[in-house]
C-alpha positions in Angstrom: 235.1 12.2 -86.4 237.8 13.8 -88.5 240.9 15.1 -86.7 242.8 18.3 -87.0 246.3 19.0 -88.3 248.4 22.2 -88.1 251.4 22.8 -90.3 253.7 25.8 -90.2 255.9 27.6 -92.8 258.1 30.6 -91.9 259.6 33.1 -94.3 261.2 36.5 -93.9 257.8 38.4 -94.0 255.5 36.2 -92.0 254.7 32.8 -90.5 251.9 30.8 -92.2 249.7 28.3 -90.3 247.9 25.7 -92.4 244.8 24.3 -90.8 243.3 21.0 -91.9 240.3 19.1 -90.7 238.0 20.0 -87.8 238.8 22.8 -85.4 236.5 22.5 -82.4 236.6 22.4 -78.6 238.6 19.1 -78.7 241.3 20.4 -81.1 241.4 24.2 -80.4 244.3 23.6 -78.0 246.5 22.4 -80.9 245.9 25.8 -82.7 246.5 27.6 -79.4 249.8 25.9 -78.9 250.9 26.7 -82.5 250.1 30.4 -82.1 251.7 30.5 -78.6 254.9 29.1 -80.1 255.0 31.8 -82.7 254.4 34.5 -80.0 257.1 32.9 -77.8 259.5 33.1 -80.8 258.7 36.8 -81.4 256.9 36.0 -84.7 254.0 38.4 -84.6 253.2 38.5 -88.4 250.9 35.5 -88.8 248.8 34.3 -91.8 246.3 31.5 -91.2 245.4 29.5 -94.3 242.0 27.8 -94.1 242.1 26.0 -97.4 241.9 22.5 -96.0 239.7 23.3 -92.9 236.3 21.6 -93.1 234.8 22.9 -89.9 235.3 25.5 -87.2 233.5 26.0 -83.9 233.3 28.9 -81.6 236.1 27.4 -79.6 238.3 27.6 -82.7 237.3 31.2 -83.2 238.0 32.0 -79.6 241.7 31.1 -80.1 242.1 34.0 -82.5 240.5 36.4 -80.1 242.7 35.2 -77.3 245.9 36.2 -79.1 245.0 39.2 -81.2 245.5 42.0 -78.6 249.0 40.8 -77.6 250.0 40.3 -81.2 248.9 43.7 -82.3 250.6 45.2 -79.2 253.8 43.9 -80.7 253.1 45.6 -84.1 252.0 42.3 -85.6 248.7 40.9 -86.9 246.8 37.8 -87.8 245.6 37.7 -91.4 243.2 35.1 -92.6 243.2 33.5 -96.1 241.7 30.8 -98.4 238.4 30.3 -96.6 235.7 28.2 -98.1 232.3 29.9 -98.3 231.1 27.7 -95.4 234.0 28.7 -93.1 233.7 32.4 -94.1 230.0 32.4 -93.2 230.9 31.4 -89.6 233.5 34.2 -89.3 231.1 36.7 -90.9 228.2 35.7 -88.6 230.3 36.6 -85.6 231.6 39.9 -87.1 235.2 38.8 -87.7 235.6 40.6 -91.1 235.5 43.9 -89.1 238.3 42.7 -86.8 240.6 40.8 -89.2 241.7 41.2 -92.8 240.5 38.2 -94.8 242.1 37.5 -98.2 241.3 35.0 -101.0 245.0 34.4 -101.6 247.8 33.5 -99.2 250.5 35.5 -101.0 248.3 38.6 -101.0 247.9 38.3 -97.2 251.7 37.8 -96.7 252.4 40.8 -98.9 250.3 43.1 -96.7 253.0 42.8 -94.1 255.9 45.2 -94.6 
C-alpha cells in the first residue's frame, strides 16, 4: 500500500499544503496534524494542493469538515486546487463543491485571499 506525504509552504497570503499518495483512515491523522498546526499558528488562509494525491477516502474528507467552521470563524478559508478528475469525483459526490472553492490552479486559489 502506498503511503501519504504532506508538505507545507507558507507565503504572505496563504499556507499551501501539498498532499501526495493515499489519504485514508490510516493516514488522515497526518493531514489533521498539519492543519491543526496551521490553526495553532494563526494561519487560517489555507490552500490544499491535490496534484500528487492518488486516493482519498471519507476519513480524509472528514478532516476538512472538522476544521472548516473554526477556520471560517477566524476569517479564513480552505481552498482546494489541482484535483485529478478521480479525486474531484469523490468531492463532487459528497457535495463539497457547494462548501469549498475548488480551483484548477494553485496561484488562482492563493490570489482569492486578500
